[in-house]
All heavy atoms as TSV, in Angstrom:
chain	resi	resn	atom	element	x	y	z
A	1	MET	N	N	-11.112	72.326	12.427
A	1	MET	CA	C	-10.637	72.219	13.785
A	1	MET	C	C	-10.432	73.590	14.421
A	1	MET	O	O	-10.453	73.690	15.618
A	1	MET	CB	C	-9.337	71.432	13.822
A	1	MET	CG	C	-9.472	70.051	13.239
A	1	MET	SD	S	-8.677	68.709	14.092
A	1	MET	CE	C	-9.296	68.736	15.702
A	2	ILE	N	N	-10.236	74.589	13.602
A	2	ILE	CA	C	-10.094	75.949	14.130
A	2	ILE	C	C	-11.495	76.508	14.316
A	2	ILE	O	O	-12.271	76.576	13.365
A	2	ILE	CB	C	-9.261	76.828	13.185
A	2	ILE	CG1	C	-7.864	76.232	13.016
A	2	ILE	CG2	C	-9.192	78.252	13.711
A	2	ILE	CD1	C	-7.020	76.930	11.980
A	3	THR	N	N	-11.821	76.884	15.535
A	3	THR	CA	C	-13.192	77.317	15.839
A	3	THR	C	C	-13.345	78.825	15.929
A	3	THR	O	O	-14.467	79.316	15.851
A	3	THR	CB	C	-13.678	76.679	17.142
A	3	THR	OG1	O	-12.795	77.042	18.207
A	3	THR	CG2	C	-13.730	75.161	17.013
A	4	SER	N	N	-12.247	79.555	16.132
A	4	SER	CA	C	-12.350	81.012	16.168
A	4	SER	C	C	-10.989	81.633	15.868
A	4	SER	O	O	-9.950	81.020	16.083
A	4	SER	CB	C	-12.859	81.500	17.524
A	4	SER	OG	O	-11.891	81.310	18.517
A	5	VAL	N	N	-11.037	82.865	15.367
A	5	VAL	CA	C	-9.831	83.637	15.074
A	5	VAL	C	C	-10.062	85.031	15.644
A	5	VAL	O	O	-11.032	85.699	15.278
A	5	VAL	CB	C	-9.556	83.698	13.555
A	5	VAL	CG1	C	-8.411	84.636	13.261
A	5	VAL	CG2	C	-9.269	82.316	13.010
A	6	ASP	N	N	-9.191	85.454	16.533
A	6	ASP	CA	C	-9.311	86.763	17.186
A	6	ASP	C	C	-10.703	86.977	17.786
A	6	ASP	O	O	-11.277	88.054	17.707
A	6	ASP	CB	C	-8.997	87.900	16.203
A	6	ASP	CG	C	-7.534	87.928	15.804
A	6	ASP	OD1	O	-6.697	87.471	16.602
A	6	ASP	OD2	O	-7.237	88.406	14.692
A	7	GLY	N	N	-11.271	85.902	18.334
A	7	GLY	CA	C	-12.569	85.982	18.982
A	7	GLY	C	C	-13.751	85.859	18.043
A	7	GLY	O	O	-14.890	85.788	18.489
A	8	SER	N	N	-13.518	85.827	16.747
A	8	SER	CA	C	-14.602	85.707	15.773
A	8	SER	C	C	-14.807	84.238	15.412
A	8	SER	O	O	-13.864	83.537	15.064
A	8	SER	CB	C	-14.284	86.493	14.509
A	8	SER	OG	O	-15.278	86.264	13.529
A	9	GLU	N	N	-16.057	83.788	15.475
A	9	GLU	CA	C	-16.388	82.410	15.117
A	9	GLU	C	C	-17.016	82.315	13.732
A	9	GLU	O	O	-17.472	81.247	13.331
A	9	GLU	CB	C	-17.328	81.819	16.168
A	9	GLU	CG	C	-16.681	81.697	17.532
A	9	GLU	CD	C	-17.608	81.136	18.591
A	9	GLU	OE1	O	-18.779	80.855	18.285
A	9	GLU	OE2	O	-17.144	80.983	19.733
A	10	GLU	N	N	-17.024	83.420	12.999
A	10	GLU	CA	C	-17.585	83.438	11.648
A	10	GLU	C	C	-16.713	82.598	10.715
A	10	GLU	O	O	-15.476	82.739	10.697
A	10	GLU	CB	C	-17.654	84.866	11.115
A	10	GLU	CG	C	-18.599	85.764	11.863
A	10	GLU	CD	C	-20.053	85.386	11.620
A	10	GLU	OE1	O	-20.387	84.956	10.490
A	10	GLU	OE2	O	-20.836	85.521	12.570
A	11	LYS	N	N	-17.344	81.740	9.926
A	11	LYS	CA	C	-16.599	80.867	9.017
A	11	LYS	C	C	-15.785	81.664	8.001
A	11	LYS	O	O	-14.679	81.273	7.642
A	11	LYS	CB	C	-17.545	79.903	8.308
A	11	LYS	CG	C	-18.072	78.828	9.223
A	11	LYS	CD	C	-18.871	77.802	8.463
A	11	LYS	CE	C	-19.359	76.736	9.446
A	11	LYS	NZ	N	-19.975	75.607	8.762
A	12	LYS	N	N	-16.331	82.786	7.532
A	12	LYS	CA	C	-15.599	83.588	6.545
A	12	LYS	C	C	-14.319	84.168	7.140
A	12	LYS	O	O	-13.299	84.255	6.460
A	12	LYS	CB	C	-16.476	84.686	5.959
A	12	LYS	CG	C	-16.867	85.775	6.917
A	12	LYS	CD	C	-17.610	86.899	6.189
A	12	LYS	CE	C	-17.875	88.059	7.104
A	12	LYS	NZ	N	-16.704	88.725	7.608
A	13	ASP	N	N	-14.342	84.538	8.425
A	13	ASP	CA	C	-13.147	85.076	9.081
A	13	ASP	C	C	-12.097	83.980	9.274
A	13	ASP	O	O	-10.904	84.214	9.076
A	13	ASP	CB	C	-13.509	85.706	10.426
A	13	ASP	CG	C	-14.375	86.947	10.267
A	13	ASP	OD1	O	-14.305	87.590	9.189
A	13	ASP	OD2	O	-15.118	87.274	11.211
A	14	ILE	N	N	-12.549	82.794	9.643
A	14	ILE	CA	C	-11.621	81.670	9.825
A	14	ILE	C	C	-11.016	81.294	8.487
A	14	ILE	O	O	-9.802	81.098	8.375
A	14	ILE	CB	C	-12.345	80.474	10.477
A	14	ILE	CG1	C	-12.809	80.850	11.892
A	14	ILE	CG2	C	-11.446	79.250	10.504
A	14	ILE	CD1	C	-13.729	79.842	12.534
A	15	ARG	N	N	-11.837	81.206	7.445
A	15	ARG	CA	C	-11.346	80.859	6.109
A	15	ARG	C	C	-10.357	81.902	5.606
A	15	ARG	O	O	-9.320	81.568	5.031
A	15	ARG	CB	C	-12.519	80.726	5.143
A	15	ARG	CG	C	-12.115	80.196	3.786
A	15	ARG	CD	C	-13.297	79.925	2.876
A	15	ARG	NE	N	-14.129	78.881	3.442
A	15	ARG	CZ	C	-15.412	79.055	3.793
A	15	ARG	NH1	N	-15.996	80.220	3.630
A	15	ARG	NH2	N	-16.106	78.059	4.294
A	16	ASP	N	N	-10.651	83.183	5.837
A	16	ASP	CA	C	-9.746	84.259	5.423
A	16	ASP	C	C	-8.403	84.129	6.135
A	16	ASP	O	O	-7.351	84.274	5.519
A	16	ASP	CB	C	-10.375	85.619	5.719
A	16	ASP	CG	C	-9.460	86.758	5.320
A	16	ASP	OD1	O	-9.095	86.830	4.133
A	16	ASP	OD2	O	-9.104	87.564	6.215
A	17	PHE	N	N	-8.436	83.830	7.428
A	17	PHE	CA	C	-7.201	83.663	8.180
A	17	PHE	C	C	-6.382	82.498	7.628
A	17	PHE	O	O	-5.177	82.631	7.391
A	17	PHE	CB	C	-7.500	83.426	9.669
A	17	PHE	CG	C	-6.290	83.030	10.464
A	17	PHE	CD1	C	-5.348	83.966	10.840
A	17	PHE	CD2	C	-6.079	81.703	10.810
A	17	PHE	CE1	C	-4.223	83.601	11.552
A	17	PHE	CE2	C	-4.964	81.327	11.521
A	17	PHE	CZ	C	-4.034	82.270	11.897
A	18	VAL	N	N	-7.033	81.361	7.429
A	18	VAL	CA	C	-6.319	80.176	6.946
A	18	VAL	C	C	-5.763	80.414	5.546
A	18	VAL	O	O	-4.623	80.039	5.250
A	18	VAL	CB	C	-7.240	78.937	6.975
A	18	VAL	CG1	C	-6.608	77.758	6.269
A	18	VAL	CG2	C	-7.581	78.562	8.418
A	19	ASP	N	N	-6.539	81.043	4.687
A	19	ASP	CA	C	-6.098	81.272	3.312
A	19	ASP	C	C	-5.008	82.327	3.188
A	19	ASP	O	O	-4.137	82.224	2.326
A	19	ASP	CB	C	-7.282	81.700	2.437
A	19	ASP	CG	C	-8.263	80.565	2.193
A	19	ASP	OD1	O	-7.895	79.401	2.422
A	19	ASP	OD2	O	-9.397	80.861	1.782
A	20	ASN	N	N	-5.021	83.358	4.061
A	20	ASN	CA	C	-4.122	84.492	3.860
A	20	ASN	C	C	-3.049	84.701	4.930
A	20	ASN	O	O	-2.059	85.369	4.661
A	20	ASN	CB	C	-4.949	85.770	3.724
A	20	ASN	CG	C	-5.885	85.707	2.548
A	20	ASN	OD1	O	-5.483	85.336	1.460
A	20	ASN	ND2	N	-7.145	86.032	2.774
A	21	TYR	N	N	-3.259	84.183	6.118
A	21	TYR	CA	C	-2.336	84.502	7.208
A	21	TYR	C	C	-1.712	83.292	7.904
A	21	TYR	O	O	-0.770	83.453	8.662
A	21	TYR	CB	C	-3.047	85.363	8.265
A	21	TYR	CG	C	-3.613	86.629	7.693
A	21	TYR	CD1	C	-4.962	86.757	7.449
A	21	TYR	CD2	C	-2.780	87.690	7.364
A	21	TYR	CE1	C	-5.488	87.908	6.909
A	21	TYR	CE2	C	-3.295	88.851	6.821
A	21	TYR	CZ	C	-4.648	88.953	6.598
A	21	TYR	OH	O	-5.151	90.108	6.050
A	22	PHE	N	N	-2.242	82.109	7.662
A	22	PHE	CA	C	-1.746	80.902	8.326
A	22	PHE	C	C	-0.525	80.417	7.555
A	22	PHE	O	O	-0.640	79.827	6.480
A	22	PHE	CB	C	-2.856	79.848	8.336
A	22	PHE	CG	C	-2.736	78.806	9.414
A	22	PHE	CD1	C	-2.385	79.132	10.700
A	22	PHE	CD2	C	-3.025	77.485	9.133
A	22	PHE	CE1	C	-2.319	78.184	11.692
A	22	PHE	CE2	C	-2.956	76.515	10.111
A	22	PHE	CZ	C	-2.598	76.867	11.401
A	23	LEU	N	N	0.659	80.680	8.068
A	23	LEU	CA	C	1.896	80.355	7.371
A	23	LEU	C	C	2.083	78.848	7.238
A	23	LEU	O	O	1.569	78.072	8.054
A	23	LEU	CB	C	3.087	80.956	8.109
A	23	LEU	CG	C	3.074	82.475	8.290
A	23	LEU	CD1	C	4.262	82.906	9.133
A	23	LEU	CD2	C	3.067	83.167	6.948
A	24	ALA	N	N	2.830	78.433	6.229
A	24	ALA	CA	C	3.041	77.007	5.966
A	24	ALA	C	C	3.679	76.315	7.163
A	24	ALA	O	O	3.281	75.210	7.528
A	24	ALA	CB	C	3.905	76.827	4.722
A	25	LYS	N	N	4.659	76.959	7.802
A	25	LYS	CA	C	5.312	76.313	8.949
A	25	LYS	C	C	4.350	76.204	10.131
A	25	LYS	O	O	4.393	75.246	10.884
A	25	LYS	CB	C	6.595	77.039	9.350
A	25	LYS	CG	C	6.401	78.415	9.927
A	25	LYS	CD	C	7.730	79.027	10.321
A	25	LYS	CE	C	7.493	80.373	10.982
A	25	LYS	NZ	N	8.721	80.927	11.516
A	26	ASP	N	N	3.442	77.171	10.269
A	26	ASP	CA	C	2.430	77.094	11.322
A	26	ASP	C	C	1.410	75.999	11.014
A	26	ASP	O	O	0.983	75.269	11.906
A	26	ASP	CB	C	1.716	78.427	11.493
A	26	ASP	CG	C	2.654	79.516	11.985
A	26	ASP	OD1	O	3.639	79.184	12.679
A	26	ASP	OD2	O	2.402	80.695	11.673
A	27	ALA	N	N	1.020	75.876	9.749
A	27	ALA	CA	C	0.082	74.838	9.344
A	27	ALA	C	C	0.682	73.459	9.589
A	27	ALA	O	O	0.001	72.542	10.047
A	27	ALA	CB	C	-0.301	75.003	7.877
A	28	ARG	N	N	1.971	73.298	9.289
A	28	ARG	CA	C	2.653	72.023	9.520
A	28	ARG	C	C	2.686	71.707	11.011
A	28	ARG	O	O	2.400	70.582	11.414
A	28	ARG	CB	C	4.075	72.071	8.954
A	28	ARG	CG	C	4.810	70.752	9.083
A	28	ARG	CD	C	6.218	70.802	8.499
A	28	ARG	NE	N	6.217	71.285	7.134
A	28	ARG	CZ	C	6.901	72.343	6.712
A	28	ARG	NH1	N	7.646	73.033	7.544
A	28	ARG	NH2	N	6.846	72.723	5.459
A	29	ALA	N	N	3.001	72.683	11.839
A	29	ALA	CA	C	3.021	72.475	13.289
A	29	ALA	C	C	1.618	72.159	13.815
A	29	ALA	O	O	1.456	71.309	14.692
A	29	ALA	CB	C	3.596	73.703	13.985
A	30	PHE	N	N	0.607	72.817	13.259
A	30	PHE	CA	C	-0.776	72.560	13.666
A	30	PHE	C	C	-1.183	71.131	13.321
A	30	PHE	O	O	-1.779	70.425	14.129
A	30	PHE	CB	C	-1.712	73.560	12.998
A	30	PHE	CG	C	-3.155	73.383	13.369
A	30	PHE	CD1	C	-3.611	73.712	14.632
A	30	PHE	CD2	C	-4.056	72.867	12.456
A	30	PHE	CE1	C	-4.941	73.545	14.981
A	30	PHE	CE2	C	-5.381	72.702	12.789
A	30	PHE	CZ	C	-5.820	73.034	14.055
A	31	ARG	N	N	-0.852	70.675	12.100
A	31	ARG	CA	C	-1.170	69.297	11.703
A	31	ARG	C	C	-0.459	68.293	12.599
A	31	ARG	O	O	-1.032	67.275	12.986
A	31	ARG	CB	C	-0.795	69.064	10.243
A	31	ARG	CG	C	-1.721	69.741	9.260
A	31	ARG	CD	C	-1.503	69.248	7.838
A	31	ARG	NE	N	-0.124	69.340	7.406
A	31	ARG	CZ	C	0.417	70.379	6.798
A	31	ARG	NH1	N	-0.326	71.437	6.542
A	31	ARG	NH2	N	1.681	70.372	6.431
A	32	GLU	N	N	0.784	68.563	12.954
A	32	GLU	CA	C	1.540	67.678	13.853
A	32	GLU	C	C	0.887	67.640	15.233
A	32	GLU	O	O	0.740	66.570	15.836
A	32	GLU	CB	C	2.986	68.158	13.957
A	32	GLU	CG	C	3.859	67.338	14.865
A	32	GLU	CD	C	4.155	65.949	14.334
A	32	GLU	OE1	O	4.022	65.712	13.119
A	32	GLU	OE2	O	4.520	65.083	15.153
A	33	TYR	N	N	0.470	68.790	15.747
A	33	TYR	CA	C	-0.202	68.859	17.040
A	33	TYR	C	C	-1.498	68.054	17.022
A	33	TYR	O	O	-1.756	67.257	17.920
A	33	TYR	CB	C	-0.493	70.317	17.401
A	33	TYR	CG	C	-1.385	70.471	18.591
A	33	TYR	CD1	C	-0.906	70.237	19.874
A	33	TYR	CD2	C	-2.717	70.830	18.443
A	33	TYR	CE1	C	-1.743	70.363	20.979
A	33	TYR	CE2	C	-3.550	70.961	19.526
A	33	TYR	CZ	C	-3.048	70.718	20.802
A	33	TYR	OH	O	-3.888	70.832	21.874
A	34	VAL	N	N	-2.292	68.224	15.963
A	34	VAL	CA	C	-3.555	67.489	15.855
A	34	VAL	C	C	-3.282	65.988	15.782
A	34	VAL	O	O	-3.973	65.192	16.417
A	34	VAL	CB	C	-4.368	67.976	14.635
A	34	VAL	CG1	C	-5.541	67.063	14.347
A	34	VAL	CG2	C	-4.840	69.399	14.859
A	35	ARG	N	N	-2.278	65.597	15.019
A	35	ARG	CA	C	-1.931	64.170	14.910
A	35	ARG	C	C	-1.546	63.596	16.268
A	35	ARG	O	O	-1.910	62.475	16.609
A	35	ARG	CB	C	-0.790	63.975	13.915
A	35	ARG	CG	C	-0.511	62.511	13.582
A	35	ARG	CD	C	0.604	62.365	12.567
A	35	ARG	NE	N	1.881	62.841	13.061
A	35	ARG	CZ	C	2.673	62.180	13.902
A	35	ARG	NH1	N	2.316	61.007	14.362
A	35	ARG	NH2	N	3.813	62.687	14.285
A	36	ASN	N	N	-0.847	64.370	17.086
A	36	ASN	CA	C	-0.404	63.886	18.395
A	36	ASN	C	C	-1.523	63.793	19.416
A	36	ASN	O	O	-1.468	62.952	20.313
A	36	ASN	CB	C	0.708	64.785	18.943
A	36	ASN	CG	C	2.010	64.572	18.232
A	36	ASN	OD1	O	2.294	63.495	17.737
A	36	ASN	ND2	N	2.821	65.615	18.162
A	37	ILE	N	N	-2.540	64.636	19.317
A	37	ILE	CA	C	-3.593	64.627	20.333
A	37	ILE	C	C	-4.781	63.747	19.967
A	37	ILE	O	O	-5.597	63.437	20.827
A	37	ILE	CB	C	-4.101	66.048	20.659
A	37	ILE	CG1	C	-4.785	66.681	19.454
A	37	ILE	CG2	C	-2.976	66.909	21.191
A	37	ILE	CD1	C	-5.563	67.933	19.778
A	38	GLN	N	N	-4.900	63.333	18.699
A	38	GLN	CA	C	-6.030	62.506	18.302
A	38	GLN	C	C	-5.815	61.074	18.768
A	38	GLN	O	O	-4.713	60.526	18.664
A	38	GLN	CB	C	-6.218	62.516	16.788
A	38	GLN	CG	C	-6.833	63.785	16.285
A	38	GLN	CD	C	-7.118	63.728	14.797
A	38	GLN	OE1	O	-6.462	63.017	14.057
A	38	GLN	NE2	N	-8.080	64.498	14.360
A	39	PRO	N	N	-6.874	60.448	19.276
A	39	PRO	CA	C	-6.752	59.050	19.686
A	39	PRO	C	C	-6.532	58.158	18.468
A	39	PRO	O	O	-6.957	58.471	17.361
A	39	PRO	CB	C	-8.084	58.746	20.361
A	39	PRO	CG	C	-9.022	59.777	19.868
A	39	PRO	CD	C	-8.208	60.975	19.496
A	40	ASP	N	N	-5.875	57.067	18.689
A	40	ASP	CA	C	-5.572	56.136	17.621
A	40	ASP	C	C	-5.894	54.730	18.106
A	40	ASP	O	O	-5.950	54.479	19.308
A	40	ASP	CB	C	-4.099	56.245	17.236
A	40	ASP	CG	C	-3.795	55.648	15.874
A	40	ASP	OD1	O	-4.750	55.318	15.146
A	40	ASP	OD2	O	-2.614	55.518	15.543
A	41	ILE	N	N	-6.100	53.827	17.189
A	41	ILE	CA	C	-6.395	52.445	17.535
A	41	ILE	C	C	-5.231	51.577	17.085
A	41	ILE	O	O	-4.804	51.642	15.932
A	41	ILE	CB	C	-7.700	51.966	16.857
A	41	ILE	CG1	C	-8.877	52.792	17.352
A	41	ILE	CG2	C	-7.925	50.495	17.096
A	41	ILE	CD1	C	-10.172	52.509	16.647
A	42	ASN	N	N	-4.733	50.766	17.992
A	42	ASN	CA	C	-3.673	49.830	17.666
A	42	ASN	C	C	-4.309	48.598	17.035
A	42	ASN	O	O	-5.034	47.849	17.694
A	42	ASN	CB	C	-2.895	49.451	18.932
A	42	ASN	CG	C	-1.738	48.537	18.639
A	42	ASN	OD1	O	-1.513	48.118	17.508
A	42	ASN	ND2	N	-0.972	48.218	19.673
A	43	MET	N	N	-4.066	48.380	15.757
A	43	MET	CA	C	-4.663	47.266	15.033
A	43	MET	C	C	-3.768	46.036	15.020
A	43	MET	O	O	-4.026	45.081	14.297
A	43	MET	CB	C	-4.983	47.700	13.594
A	43	MET	CG	C	-5.954	48.868	13.512
A	43	MET	SD	S	-7.557	48.514	14.215
A	43	MET	CE	C	-8.248	47.512	12.939
A	44	ASN	N	N	-2.692	46.038	15.819
A	44	ASN	CA	C	-1.808	44.882	15.897
A	44	ASN	C	C	-2.333	43.906	16.938
A	44	ASN	O	O	-2.779	44.299	18.013
A	44	ASN	CB	C	-0.391	45.302	16.264
A	44	ASN	CG	C	0.236	46.149	15.179
A	44	ASN	OD1	O	-0.096	46.015	14.013
A	44	ASN	ND2	N	1.136	47.035	15.561
A	45	VAL	N	N	-2.281	42.610	16.594
A	45	VAL	CA	C	-2.694	41.555	17.521
A	45	VAL	C	C	-1.602	40.503	17.569
A	45	VAL	O	O	-0.836	40.327	16.628
A	45	VAL	CB	C	-4.030	40.900	17.102
A	45	VAL	CG1	C	-5.165	41.892	17.185
A	45	VAL	CG2	C	-3.946	40.313	15.720
A	46	ILE	N	N	-1.521	39.807	18.682
A	46	ILE	CA	C	-0.570	38.708	18.817
A	46	ILE	C	C	-1.353	37.408	18.705
A	46	ILE	O	O	-2.279	37.153	19.478
A	46	ILE	CB	C	0.192	38.793	20.150
A	46	ILE	CG1	C	0.991	40.098	20.179
A	46	ILE	CG2	C	1.105	37.585	20.313
A	46	ILE	CD1	C	1.740	40.345	21.463
A	47	LEU	N	N	-0.988	36.614	17.714
A	47	LEU	CA	C	-1.674	35.354	17.461
A	47	LEU	C	C	-1.244	34.301	18.475
A	47	LEU	O	O	-0.270	34.489	19.214
A	47	LEU	CB	C	-1.367	34.884	16.035
A	47	LEU	CG	C	-1.694	35.891	14.927
A	47	LEU	CD1	C	-1.215	35.382	13.584
A	47	LEU	CD2	C	-3.185	36.168	14.894
A	48	ASP	N	N	-1.970	33.191	18.517
A	48	ASP	CA	C	-1.625	32.098	19.437
A	48	ASP	C	C	-0.207	31.587	19.207
A	48	ASP	O	O	0.440	31.111	20.136
A	48	ASP	CB	C	-2.622	30.943	19.297
A	48	ASP	CG	C	-4.003	31.309	19.813
A	48	ASP	OD1	O	-4.095	32.235	20.652
A	48	ASP	OD2	O	-4.990	30.670	19.386
A	49	SER	N	N	0.277	31.693	17.979
A	49	SER	CA	C	1.628	31.234	17.658
A	49	SER	C	C	2.692	32.203	18.163
A	49	SER	O	O	3.879	31.914	18.076
A	49	SER	CB	C	1.763	31.053	16.147
A	49	SER	OG	O	1.626	32.306	15.493
A	50	GLY	N	N	2.286	33.375	18.678
A	50	GLY	CA	C	3.222	34.378	19.147
A	50	GLY	C	C	3.585	35.398	18.099
A	50	GLY	O	O	4.272	36.372	18.374
A	51	GLU	N	N	3.126	35.165	16.873
A	51	GLU	CA	C	3.405	36.086	15.773
A	51	GLU	C	C	2.497	37.307	15.873
A	51	GLU	O	O	1.337	37.220	16.253
A	51	GLU	CB	C	3.149	35.367	14.448
A	51	GLU	CG	C	3.437	36.184	13.231
A	51	GLU	CD	C	3.125	35.419	11.950
A	51	GLU	OE1	O	2.809	34.218	12.004
A	51	GLU	OE2	O	3.182	36.051	10.893
A	52	GLU	N	N	3.048	38.466	15.542
A	52	GLU	CA	C	2.259	39.693	15.555
A	52	GLU	C	C	1.715	39.957	14.160
A	52	GLU	O	O	2.425	39.843	13.169
A	52	GLU	CB	C	3.107	40.873	16.016
A	52	GLU	CG	C	2.318	42.144	16.189
A	52	GLU	CD	C	3.124	43.269	16.808
A	52	GLU	OE1	O	3.975	43.009	17.660
A	52	GLU	OE2	O	2.882	44.420	16.412
A	53	ALA	N	N	0.439	40.302	14.079
A	53	ALA	CA	C	-0.201	40.586	12.798
A	53	ALA	C	C	-1.048	41.849	12.940
A	53	ALA	O	O	-1.479	42.208	14.028
A	53	ALA	CB	C	-1.068	39.414	12.367
A	54	THR	N	N	-1.279	42.505	11.811
A	54	THR	CA	C	-2.115	43.699	11.785
A	54	THR	C	C	-3.464	43.322	11.202
A	54	THR	O	O	-3.534	42.688	10.150
A	54	THR	CB	C	-1.465	44.798	10.926
A	54	THR	OG1	O	-0.187	45.111	11.476
A	54	THR	CG2	C	-2.310	46.052	10.901
A	55	LEU	N	N	-4.536	43.730	11.875
A	55	LEU	CA	C	-5.874	43.459	11.359
A	55	LEU	C	C	-6.098	44.279	10.092
A	55	LEU	O	O	-5.883	45.489	10.091
A	55	LEU	CB	C	-6.942	43.829	12.392
A	55	LEU	CG	C	-6.984	42.964	13.638
A	55	LEU	CD1	C	-7.996	43.524	14.633
A	55	LEU	CD2	C	-7.352	41.539	13.292
A	56	PRO	N	N	-6.534	43.633	9.017
A	56	PRO	CA	C	-6.695	44.340	7.738
A	56	PRO	C	C	-8.044	45.055	7.628
A	56	PRO	O	O	-8.838	44.774	6.746
A	56	PRO	CB	C	-6.566	43.220	6.718
A	56	PRO	CG	C	-7.131	42.035	7.429
A	56	PRO	CD	C	-6.736	42.200	8.879
A	57	ILE	N	N	-8.320	45.969	8.549
A	57	ILE	CA	C	-9.576	46.711	8.493
A	57	ILE	C	C	-9.269	48.090	7.922
A	57	ILE	O	O	-8.557	48.880	8.515
A	57	ILE	CB	C	-10.223	46.831	9.887
A	57	ILE	CG1	C	-10.582	45.441	10.395
A	57	ILE	CG2	C	-11.440	47.734	9.833
A	57	ILE	CD1	C	-11.180	45.432	11.787
A	58	GLY	N	N	-9.829	48.340	6.758
A	58	GLY	CA	C	-9.636	49.623	6.101
A	58	GLY	C	C	-10.947	50.125	5.547
A	58	GLY	O	O	-12.032	49.710	5.974
A	59	LEU	N	N	-10.883	50.982	4.575
A	59	LEU	CA	C	-12.068	51.568	3.968
A	59	LEU	C	C	-12.977	50.492	3.386
A	59	LEU	O	O	-14.193	50.551	3.516
A	59	LEU	CB	C	-11.662	52.570	2.884
A	59	LEU	CG	C	-12.777	53.308	2.179
A	59	LEU	CD1	C	-13.555	54.169	3.171
A	59	LEU	CD2	C	-12.222	54.156	1.066
A	60	ASN	N	N	-12.399	49.471	2.761
A	60	ASN	CA	C	-13.197	48.412	2.145
A	60	ASN	C	C	-13.950	47.566	3.167
A	60	ASN	O	O	-14.916	46.903	2.824
A	60	ASN	CB	C	-12.325	47.503	1.283
A	60	ASN	CG	C	-11.851	48.206	0.032
A	60	ASN	OD1	O	-12.492	49.145	-0.428
A	60	ASN	ND2	N	-10.730	47.779	-0.499
A	61	PHE	N	N	-13.544	47.569	4.397
A	61	PHE	CA	C	-14.257	46.834	5.451
A	61	PHE	C	C	-15.629	47.439	5.672
A	61	PHE	O	O	-16.628	46.736	5.831
A	61	PHE	CB	C	-13.446	46.850	6.744
A	61	PHE	CG	C	-14.107	46.119	7.888
A	61	PHE	CD1	C	-14.001	44.760	7.990
A	61	PHE	CD2	C	-14.833	46.813	8.844
A	61	PHE	CE1	C	-14.607	44.066	9.032
A	61	PHE	CE2	C	-15.446	46.154	9.888
A	61	PHE	CZ	C	-15.330	44.768	9.984
A	62	PHE	N	N	-15.712	48.763	5.681
A	62	PHE	CA	C	-16.970	49.450	5.933
A	62	PHE	C	C	-17.781	49.686	4.663
A	62	PHE	O	O	-18.997	49.669	4.693
A	62	PHE	CB	C	-16.708	50.791	6.639
A	62	PHE	CG	C	-16.057	50.609	7.987
A	62	PHE	CD1	C	-14.710	50.867	8.150
A	62	PHE	CD2	C	-16.779	50.145	9.066
A	62	PHE	CE1	C	-14.106	50.705	9.387
A	62	PHE	CE2	C	-16.200	49.963	10.300
A	62	PHE	CZ	C	-14.851	50.242	10.461
A	63	TRP	N	N	-17.097	49.959	3.571
A	63	TRP	CA	C	-17.744	50.203	2.274
A	63	TRP	C	C	-17.073	49.325	1.238
A	63	TRP	O	O	-16.148	49.748	0.542
A	63	TRP	CB	C	-17.625	51.671	1.882
A	63	TRP	CG	C	-18.364	52.589	2.795
A	63	TRP	CD1	C	-19.701	52.838	2.776
A	63	TRP	CD2	C	-17.829	53.367	3.872
A	63	TRP	NE1	N	-20.021	53.726	3.779
A	63	TRP	CE2	C	-18.893	54.063	4.457
A	63	TRP	CE3	C	-16.551	53.541	4.395
A	63	TRP	CZ2	C	-18.725	54.917	5.537
A	63	TRP	CZ3	C	-16.378	54.376	5.471
A	63	TRP	CH2	C	-17.460	55.059	6.024
A	64	PRO	N	N	-17.552	48.080	1.060
A	64	PRO	CA	C	-16.888	47.138	0.145
A	64	PRO	C	C	-16.796	47.609	-1.304
A	64	PRO	O	O	-15.894	47.201	-2.026
A	64	PRO	CB	C	-17.763	45.882	0.232
A	64	PRO	CG	C	-18.505	46.015	1.509
A	64	PRO	CD	C	-18.661	47.477	1.755
A	65	ASP	N	N	-17.690	48.477	-1.735
A	65	ASP	CA	C	-17.662	48.941	-3.123
A	65	ASP	C	C	-16.761	50.144	-3.348
A	65	ASP	O	O	-16.631	50.617	-4.469
A	65	ASP	CB	C	-19.083	49.300	-3.592
A	65	ASP	CG	C	-19.995	48.087	-3.582
A	65	ASP	OD1	O	-19.481	46.963	-3.721
A	65	ASP	OD2	O	-21.219	48.275	-3.417
A	66	ALA	N	N	-16.143	50.660	-2.291
A	66	ALA	CA	C	-15.336	51.883	-2.409
A	66	ALA	C	C	-14.035	51.616	-3.131
A	66	ALA	O	O	-13.468	50.600	-3.115
A	66	ALA	CB	C	-15.045	52.478	-1.039
């Protein structure tokens, strides 16, 4: 998700930054920011009876052998 560091888009520079300079508290804040901005799908549905249920679509739905 990080595309450049100090104007450099080289993968080795980004990897060096993440490995050596990206502090744990900054990484945690970055993960929280990414979680907040990513779209999500609400898998809850309301049945005819009025009961709320979650659709059981997970990894096995797309890859049954996984």
